[in-house]
C-alpha positions in Angstrom: -16.0 6.1 -55.7 -13.1 6.1 -52.7 -11.1 3.1 -54.4 -11.1 5.5 -57.9 -10.1 8.9 -55.9 -7.6 6.4 -54.2 -6.4 4.9 -57.9 -6.1 7.9 -59.3 -3.5 9.3 -57.0 -1.8 6.2 -57.1 -1.6 6.4 -61.0 -0.9 9.9 -60.9 2.2 9.0 -58.6 3.1 6.4 -61.1 3.4 7.8 -63.9 5.6 10.6 -62.4 7.6 7.8 -61.7 7.8 6.4 -65.3 7.9 10.0 -66.9 11.3 9.4 -68.6 10.5 12.1 -71.3 7.9 14.7 -71.5 4.6 13.7 -73.7 1.3 14.0 -74.4 1.0 10.5 -73.2 0.5 10.7 -69.8 -2.4 13.0 -70.3 -3.8 10.6 -72.6 -4.1 8.1 -70.4 -5.3 10.2 -67.1 -8.2 11.1 -69.4 -8.8 7.6 -70.4 -8.4 6.3 -66.9 -10.9 9.1 -65.6 -12.9 7.9 -68.7 -12.9 4.2 -68.4 -11.5 3.6 -65.1 -14.3 3.0 -63.0 -15.8 0.3 -65.6 -12.6 -1.4 -66.0 -12.6 -1.6 -62.2 -15.9 -3.1 -62.2 -15.1 -5.4 -64.6 -12.3 -6.5 -62.9 -13.9 -6.5 -59.8 -16.8 -9.5 -61.3 -13.8 -11.2 -62.7 -11.8 -11.5 -59.9 -13.7 -11.3 -57.0 -11.2 -10.0 -54.8 -10.8 -5.8 -54.6 -7.2 -6.2 -54.1 -6.6 -8.5 -57.0 -8.8 -6.2 -59.5 -6.8 -3.1 -58.5 -3.8 -4.4 -59.3 -5.1 -5.3 -62.4 -6.6 -1.6 -63.4 -3.0 -0.2 -62.4 -1.2 -2.9 -64.6 -3.5 -1.9 -67.7 -3.0 1.4 -67.7 0.7 1.2 -66.9 0.9 -1.1 -70.6 -1.4 1.6 -71.5 1.0 4.0 -71.3 4.3 2.0 -72.3 1.7 1.4 -75.7 1.1 4.7 -76.5 4.9 6.0 -75.6 5.7 3.4 -78.2 3.3 4.8 -81.0 1.0 1.9 -80.4 -1.7 2.4 -82.5 -4.7 4.5 -80.7 -7.8 3.2 -82.3 -10.6 1.8 -80.3 -9.0 2.2 -76.8 -11.7 0.9 -75.0 -11.5 -2.3 -76.5 -7.7 -2.5 -76.0 -8.1 -1.8 -72.3 -10.7 -4.1 -71.8 -8.6 -6.9 -73.8 -5.8 -5.8 -71.6 -7.4 -6.3 -68.4 -9.3 -9.2 -69.1 -5.8 -11.2 -70.2 -4.6 -9.2 -67.2 -7.2 -11.0 -64.7 -7.4 -14.6 -66.5 -3.4 -14.8 -66.3 -3.9 -13.8 -62.1 -6.1 -16.2 -61.9 -4.2 -19.2 -63.7 -1.2 -17.8 -61.5 -3.7 -18.3 -58.1 -4.3 -21.5 -59.2 -1.1 -22.7 -59.9 0.4 -22.0 -56.6 -2.9 -22.6 -54.4 -5.2 -25.1 -54.1 -8.8 -24.1 -54.9 -12.4 -26.1 -53.8 -15.4 -24.4 -54.2 -16.0 -25.0 -50.2 -13.0 -22.9 -49.3 -13.7 -20.2 -52.0 -15.9 -17.6 -49.9 -14.0 -14.4 -51.9 -17.0 -11.7 -53.1 -17.1 -8.6 -54.3 -18.7 -6.2 -51.0 -22.1 -5.4 -52.2 -23.0 -2.1 -51.8 -26.4 -1.6 -50.5 -27.8 -2.6 -53.7 -31.5 -3.6 -53.8 -32.2 -7.8 -52.5 -33.1 -8.2 -56.9 -29.9 -6.9 -57.6 -27.6 -8.8 -54.9 -29.3 -12.1 -56.0 -28.7 -11.6 -59.5 -25.0 -10.6 -58.6 -24.6 -13.9 -56.1 -25.9 -16.0 -59.5 -23.3 -13.8 -61.2 -20.7 -14.8 -58.7 -21.1 -18.1 -58.8 -20.8 -18.5 -62.3 -17.5 -20.2 -64.1 -15.0 -17.6 -64.9 -16.2 -17.9 -68.9 -19.5 -17.1 -68.3 -18.9 -14.2 -66.5 -16.5 -12.6 -68.5 -18.7 -12.5 -71.1 -21.8 -10.8 -69.2 -19.3 -8.5 -67.6 -17.8 -7.2 -70.5 -21.2 -7.1 -72.4 -22.7 -5.3 -69.3 -20.1 -2.8 -69.9 -21.2 -1.7 -73.2 -18.6 -3.6 -75.3 -19.5 -5.1 -79.2 -19.3 -8.4 -80.0 -16.3 -7.9 -81.8 -14.8 -6.2 -78.8 -16.1 -9.3 -76.6 -14.3 -11.7 -79.0 -10.9 -9.9 -78.6 -10.9 -9.1 -75.1 -11.9 -13.1 -74.0 -9.8 -14.5 -76.9 -13.1 -16.4 -78.5 -14.1 -16.4 -82.4 -16.5 -13.5 -82.9 -19.2 -16.2 -84.7 -19.1 -17.6 -81.6 -19.7 -14.5 -79.0 -23.3 -14.4 -79.4 -23.9 -18.1 -78.9 -21.7 -18.2 -75.8 -23.2 -15.2 -74.5 -26.7 -16.3 -75.0 -26.0 -19.8 -72.6 -24.0 -17.1 -70.5 -27.8 -15.3 -69.9 -29.5 -18.9 -69.6 -27.0 -20.2 -66.9 -27.3 -16.7 -65.2 -31.1 -17.2 -65.4 -30.9 -20.7 -64.4 -28.8 -20.0 -60.9 -31.3 -16.8 -60.4 -34.1 -19.6 -60.5 -32.6 -21.6 -58.2 -31.7 -19.7 -55.5 -35.3 -18.5 -55.4 -35.7 -15.7 -57.0 -38.0 -14.8 -59.8 -36.2 -14.1 -63.3 -36.9 -10.6 -63.8 -34.5 -10.7 -66.4 -37.5 -11.6 -69.1 -36.7 -10.1 -72.2 
């Protein structure tokens, strides 16, 4: 929770710096940050697997929201808009990282730090981190309560494909848990 408080302070400082003319956009951004910031940070951490990068994407997402609102952009379904921008930011940052540094699974030890989780949750999170990026993205978006339409927009896939791709991601996740020696415990 300390990360959120620090991010809120940082966001307030950035908004003060960015302020060019008085408006209600800053207040709305702060309200949306308090409402959706923690979920967006968890989402970014699950996709990025690096807390620093996740926080950077979160901050960039809310700065883009501020610019969007100041420019008179649509205010409908801002939750989906935020997750879409965050997903694109994560994808962009991951793409840039792979472009500039060689990657190998053996050397990639990035993980989101565990927070006193029960063993079953820890095993489920470890299995999630071992999935392919698209599967992690889809499962993380669904875990944040987004609809199939919102997931399609955020993941840049066709809406009719979301259910099938999400079902496959869940099956791969369950198989990963089973392979790691855990009972699946995710039965429907």
